[in-house]
Structures are given as C-alpha cells and as structure tokens.
C-alpha positions as a LaTeX table, in Angstrom:
\begin{tabular}{lrrr}
\hline
Residue & $x$ (\AA) & $y$ (\AA) & $z$ (\AA) \\
\hline
Met1 & $-66.48$ & 156.65 & 84.12 \\
Lys2 & $-65.97$ & 157.56 & 80.09 \\
Pro3 & $-64.60$ & 160.84 & 79.58 \\
Lys4 & $-66.59$ & 163.97 & 78.38 \\
Phe5 & $-65.20$ & 164.26 & 74.48 \\
Val6 & $-65.72$ & 159.85 & 74.47 \\
Arg7 & $-69.36$ & 160.71 & 75.21 \\
Ala8 & $-69.27$ & 163.28 & 72.97 \\
Ile9 & $-68.23$ & 161.78 & 69.70 \\
Ser10 & $-70.22$ & 159.05 & 70.90 \\
Val11 & $-73.98$ & 161.35 & 70.56 \\
Ser12 & $-72.40$ & 162.80 & 67.54 \\
Ile13 & $-71.83$ & 159.16 & 65.95 \\
Val14 & $-75.41$ & 158.22 & 67.19 \\
Leu15 & $-76.70$ & 161.58 & 65.02 \\
Phe16 & $-74.81$ & 161.10 & 62.46 \\
Leu17 & $-76.69$ & 157.56 & 62.34 \\
Ile18 & $-79.84$ & 158.83 & 62.74 \\
Ala19 & $-80.07$ & 161.94 & 59.92 \\
Ser20 & $-78.66$ & 158.94 & 57.64 \\
Met21 & $-81.84$ & 157.00 & 57.84 \\
Ala22 & $-84.18$ & 159.44 & 57.80 \\
Leu23 & $-82.22$ & 160.55 & 54.29 \\
Ser24 & $-82.57$ & 157.22 & 53.43 \\
Leu25 & $-86.47$ & 157.15 & 54.39 \\
Ala26 & $-86.97$ & 160.66 & 52.16 \\
Ala27 & $-85.00$ & 158.42 & 49.26 \\
Cys28 & $-86.99$ & 155.52 & 49.34 \\
Ser29 & $-90.34$ & 157.45 & 49.32 \\
Ser30 & $-89.74$ & 159.56 & 46.17 \\
Asp31 & $-88.87$ & 156.25 & 44.37 \\
Pro32 & $-92.58$ & 154.90 & 42.85 \\
Leu33 & $-91.70$ & 151.46 & 42.33 \\
Ala34 & $-91.91$ & 151.94 & 46.70 \\
Glu35 & $-94.37$ & 153.35 & 46.82 \\
Gln36 & $-96.71$ & 151.26 & 44.67 \\
Phe37 & $-94.91$ & 148.51 & 46.92 \\
Arg38 & $-96.23$ & 149.97 & 50.40 \\
Ser39 & $-100.03$ & 151.08 & 48.84 \\
Gly40 & $-100.38$ & 147.11 & 47.90 \\
Glu41 & $-101.11$ & 148.10 & 44.73 \\
Asn42 & $-99.76$ & 147.56 & 41.21 \\
Lys43 & $-96.87$ & 145.28 & 43.31 \\
Asn44 & $-93.39$ & 144.61 & 41.78 \\
Tyr45 & $-93.89$ & 146.77 & 38.35 \\
Ile46 & $-93.64$ & 150.63 & 37.72 \\
Ala47 & $-97.25$ & 150.85 & 36.56 \\
Gly48 & $-97.10$ & 154.40 & 33.81 \\
Asp49 & $-99.78$ & 156.54 & 33.05 \\
Gly50 & $-100.48$ & 155.87 & 29.76 \\
Thr51 & $-98.36$ & 158.58 & 28.08 \\
Val52 & $-97.77$ & 158.23 & 24.02 \\
Thr53 & $-95.10$ & 159.08 & 22.56 \\
Glu54 & $-94.83$ & 159.15 & 18.76 \\
Phe55 & $-91.58$ & 159.58 & 17.27 \\
Ala56 & $-91.00$ & 161.74 & 14.27 \\
Ile57 & $-89.78$ & 159.05 & 10.78 \\
Asp58 & $-86.48$ & 160.81 & 10.71 \\
Thr59 & $-85.99$ & 160.60 & 14.64 \\
Arg60 & $-86.86$ & 156.72 & 15.03 \\
Pro61 & $-85.10$ & 154.50 & 17.27 \\
Gly62 & $-84.38$ & 150.78 & 15.99 \\
Phe63 & $-83.93$ & 147.64 & 17.56 \\
Ser64 & $-81.02$ & 144.95 & 18.13 \\
Ala65 & $-82.36$ & 141.67 & 15.99 \\
Phe66 & $-84.02$ & 139.23 & 18.60 \\
Ser67 & $-85.29$ & 136.03 & 19.12 \\
Gly68 & $-87.05$ & 133.88 & 21.67 \\
Ile69 & $-89.25$ & 130.66 & 22.16 \\
Thr70 & $-93.21$ & 131.39 & 22.76 \\
Glu71 & $-95.67$ & 130.04 & 24.99 \\
Ser72 & $-96.84$ & 127.59 & 22.81 \\
Gly73 & $-92.95$ & 126.41 & 22.15 \\
Ala74 & $-92.41$ & 127.56 & 18.64 \\
Gln75 & $-89.24$ & 129.41 & 17.89 \\
Leu76 & $-89.87$ & 133.31 & 16.87 \\
Asp77 & $-86.98$ & 135.63 & 15.26 \\
Ser78 & $-87.31$ & 139.43 & 14.81 \\
Ser79 & $-85.99$ & 138.89 & 10.64 \\
Ala80 & $-90.47$ & 137.04 & 10.33 \\
Leu81 & $-91.42$ & 140.68 & 11.14 \\
Glu82 & $-89.66$ & 142.46 & 8.39 \\
Gly83 & $-91.06$ & 144.94 & 6.46 \\
Ser84 & $-95.01$ & 144.37 & 8.55 \\
Val85 & $-95.92$ & 147.01 & 10.81 \\
Val86 & $-95.92$ & 145.56 & 14.56 \\
Val87 & $-97.28$ & 145.74 & 17.69 \\
Met88 & $-95.44$ & 145.03 & 20.90 \\
Asn89 & $-96.70$ & 144.60 & 24.08 \\
Trp90 & $-94.82$ & 144.32 & 27.79 \\
Trp91 & $-96.88$ & 142.03 & 29.59 \\
Tyr92 & $-97.08$ & 139.29 & 32.22 \\
Ser93 & $-100.55$ & 137.58 & 34.26 \\
Ala94 & $-100.21$ & 138.84 & 37.27 \\
Cys95 & $-99.96$ & 143.18 & 35.92 \\
Ala96 & $-103.47$ & 144.24 & 37.07 \\
Pro97 & $-103.08$ & 147.06 & 33.69 \\
Cys98 & $-102.10$ & 144.38 & 31.26 \\
Arg99 & $-105.37$ & 142.19 & 32.38 \\
Ala100 & $-107.29$ & 145.65 & 31.74 \\
Glu101 & $-105.92$ & 146.04 & 28.43 \\
Ala102 & $-105.76$ & 142.11 & 27.02 \\
Ser103 & $-109.02$ & 142.31 & 25.51 \\
Asp104 & $-108.59$ & 146.19 & 23.69 \\
Leu105 & $-105.64$ & 144.50 & 22.13 \\
Ala106 & $-106.79$ & 140.85 & 21.29 \\
Ala107 & $-109.76$ & 143.03 & 19.63 \\
Leu108 & $-107.14$ & 145.46 & 17.99 \\
His109 & $-105.50$ & 143.05 & 16.51 \\
Glu110 & $-108.35$ & 140.75 & 14.94 \\
Glu111 & $-109.08$ & 144.46 & 13.54 \\
Phe112 & $-106.11$ & 144.71 & 11.45 \\
Ala113 & $-105.48$ & 141.18 & 11.01 \\
Asp114 & $-106.46$ & 142.05 & 7.10 \\
Gln115 & $-104.10$ & 144.74 & 6.87 \\
Gly116 & $-100.84$ & 142.50 & 7.98 \\
Val117 & $-100.30$ & 143.99 & 11.18 \\
Gln118 & $-98.55$ & 141.51 & 12.66 \\
Phe119 & $-99.07$ & 141.52 & 17.20 \\
Leu120 & $-96.02$ & 140.40 & 19.46 \\
Gly121 & $-96.28$ & 139.79 & 23.43 \\
Val122 & $-93.21$ & 139.63 & 25.61 \\
Asn123 & $-93.78$ & 138.38 & 28.48 \\
Val124 & $-91.60$ & 138.79 & 31.03 \\
Arg125 & $-91.87$ & 137.00 & 34.37 \\
Asp126 & $-94.80$ & 134.03 & 33.76 \\
Ser127 & $-94.13$ & 130.76 & 32.86 \\
Ala128 & $-95.22$ & 129.11 & 29.76 \\
Glu129 & $-97.76$ & 128.01 & 30.78 \\
Thr130 & $-99.17$ & 130.55 & 32.58 \\
Ala131 & $-99.14$ & 132.40 & 29.30 \\
Leu132 & $-101.09$ & 130.35 & 28.18 \\
Ala133 & $-103.83$ & 130.40 & 30.60 \\
Phe134 & $-103.58$ & 133.77 & 29.96 \\
Asp135 & $-103.96$ & 133.60 & 26.17 \\
Arg136 & $-106.96$ & 131.16 & 26.69 \\
Asn137 & $-109.17$ & 133.80 & 28.95 \\
Phe138 & $-108.97$ & 136.44 & 27.55 \\
Asn139 & $-109.01$ & 135.08 & 23.56 \\
Ile140 & $-105.70$ & 135.75 & 22.81 \\
Gly141 & $-104.70$ & 134.98 & 19.00 \\
Phe142 & $-101.26$ & 136.32 & 18.95 \\
Pro143 & $-97.85$ & 134.67 & 20.43 \\
Ser144 & $-95.80$ & 135.86 & 23.17 \\
Ile145 & $-91.84$ & 135.73 & 23.21 \\
Met146 & $-91.13$ & 133.81 & 26.83 \\
Asp147 & $-88.16$ & 136.97 & 27.47 \\
Ala148 & $-88.30$ & 136.36 & 31.63 \\
Gln149 & $-84.85$ & 134.25 & 31.69 \\
Ser150 & $-83.21$ & 135.57 & 28.55 \\
Gly151 & $-84.26$ & 139.19 & 28.74 \\
Ala152 & $-82.95$ & 139.21 & 24.21 \\
Ala153 & $-86.62$ & 141.19 & 23.49 \\
Ser154 & $-86.55$ & 143.95 & 26.11 \\
Leu155 & $-82.68$ & 144.39 & 25.62 \\
Ala156 & $-82.86$ & 144.80 & 21.75 \\
Phe157 & $-85.35$ & 147.82 & 22.33 \\
Thr158 & $-82.57$ & 149.18 & 25.57 \\
Gly159 & $-83.24$ & 152.81 & 25.75 \\
Val160 & $-86.90$ & 152.86 & 23.88 \\
Val161 & $-88.67$ & 150.39 & 26.49 \\
Ser162 & $-88.03$ & 148.72 & 30.24 \\
Pro163 & $-89.04$ & 145.43 & 31.44 \\
Gln164 & $-90.21$ & 147.03 & 34.70 \\
Ala165 & $-92.39$ & 149.55 & 33.09 \\
Val166 & $-95.01$ & 147.16 & 32.58 \\
Pro167 & $-97.26$ & 147.54 & 30.50 \\
Thr168 & $-95.47$ & 149.16 & 27.54 \\
Thr169 & $-97.21$ & 149.17 & 24.20 \\
Ile170 & $-94.56$ & 149.63 & 21.01 \\
Val171 & $-95.77$ & 149.98 & 17.11 \\
Ile172 & $-93.55$ & 149.39 & 14.80 \\
Asp173 & $-93.09$ & 150.97 & 11.15 \\
Arg174 & $-92.67$ & 148.40 & 7.37 \\
Glu175 & $-88.11$ & 149.94 & 8.20 \\
Gly176 & $-88.09$ & 148.35 & 11.18 \\
Lys177 & $-88.11$ & 151.92 & 13.32 \\
Val178 & $-90.21$ & 152.54 & 16.37 \\
Ala179 & $-92.62$ & 154.75 & 15.92 \\
Ser180 & $-95.11$ & 155.02 & 18.72 \\
Arg181 & $-94.66$ & 154.53 & 22.64 \\
Ile182 & $-97.11$ & 153.87 & 25.00 \\
Leu183 & $-96.26$ & 153.31 & 28.58 \\
Gly184 & $-98.90$ & 151.46 & 30.92 \\
Arg185 & $-102.62$ & 151.12 & 29.32 \\
Ile186 & $-103.46$ & 151.38 & 26.33 \\
Asp187 & $-106.40$ & 153.75 & 25.53 \\
Pro188 & $-107.47$ & 151.10 & 22.63 \\
Ser189 & $-108.72$ & 154.52 & 20.45 \\
Ile190 & $-105.58$ & 155.97 & 20.21 \\
Leu191 & $-103.65$ & 152.55 & 20.03 \\
Arg192 & $-105.97$ & 151.91 & 16.93 \\
Thr193 & $-105.14$ & 156.01 & 15.64 \\
Leu194 & $-101.61$ & 154.71 & 15.86 \\
Ile195 & $-101.35$ & 151.72 & 13.93 \\
Gln196 & $-103.66$ & 153.24 & 10.96 \\
Ser197 & $-101.46$ & 156.25 & 10.92 \\
Val198 & $-98.63$ & 153.53 & 10.55 \\
Val199 & $-100.49$ & 151.73 & 8.01 \\
Asp200 & $-101.02$ & 154.58 & 5.83 \\
Glu201 & $-97.38$ & 155.62 & 5.17 \\
\hline
\end{tabular}
C-alpha cells in the first residue's frame, strides 16, 4: 500500500498535466492557422482579410536582390524589374482566394501592359506543371517564380511579405521600393487605384 504522501504527489502530477493540456489547447484555439485547419476551410495557409497598407514615400521598404526559375523554365532576376512599376503576387494553385482573384489579376495585367507595368507571381508551393496548368486555366499572361524550394523571392521581402499569408500582393515603385500591400484576396478596383497612383508618380 502506497503512503498517503506518495498518492498526494501522484494526484498533483495528474492535475498539473491536465492543466497543461488545457492551456495548450487554449493556445491552439487562438492560432488562426489552427482555427482554419479545424474548420476545413483555407487549409495550410493564413488567409488575409484584404487589409491594404500604403507606405509613405519616405518610409517605403526596399527588398533584397533575388532570382529564380519561372514555371516555363526561364531564369528571372530582380534586376529585370529595375525602373518599372511592378505588381507581385504570392500564390499557389490550391489556395481558394488565389483562384478567386486570378482572373482579376490577369485583367489588370492586360489593362496596364501599355503603361509598362510588370506583373510577377511568386508560387510558394506548386510544381512548374501545376503552375502552367493554372496559367492556362485562368489565362495568366505573366510569369511566376517557382519559389517553393529556394524561398529566395520570399526571403527578399522579409518583414513585408510572409509566405504563409497567401495571397499577398504588393506594388513596387520605380525606385524599387514597396509602395503598397494587400493581404488576402484583392479587390480589383483598389489594386487598380494603387497601381495607377504609383504609375502617376
């Protein structure tokens, strides 16, 4: 028969473990990724809410040089973007809001083509074949860097873009600074305004 103090210690340990588990579960419940996973919607990524951030000209963040291979196998270097207004969109094919905004991005790309605005996708999960199929399905006419392996393009924007917050769209000015950012699915009228304001600078 166990002494009473041993039984008391055993009960205390059990109660401590139960309390620890409860705290862990409570912490998980405040994790947006965990909540989305449990709900069965938007799994494996944190969906933004469409929040728009515009950076004042003198506080616009820059980014590091990057390069990568596009879905068509071409080498793309960030130096090719210099001096242009650039729209970059982080995406992957199974992301529901990415699919929902794809046609709008394709239309805006066409709309601003004659103004020299460059569009570039950053695919954070897919194979080149999957990305090409997505391009065909949504009539995407601009390239995407396949960033799943190296993460080079995403790392170049550390502090501005999180690869887990997909989709994210940014507008870069001609000086190579990030002028604005949209977290989540774009509103085409808002993105149009953001692009035009930088084009007009």
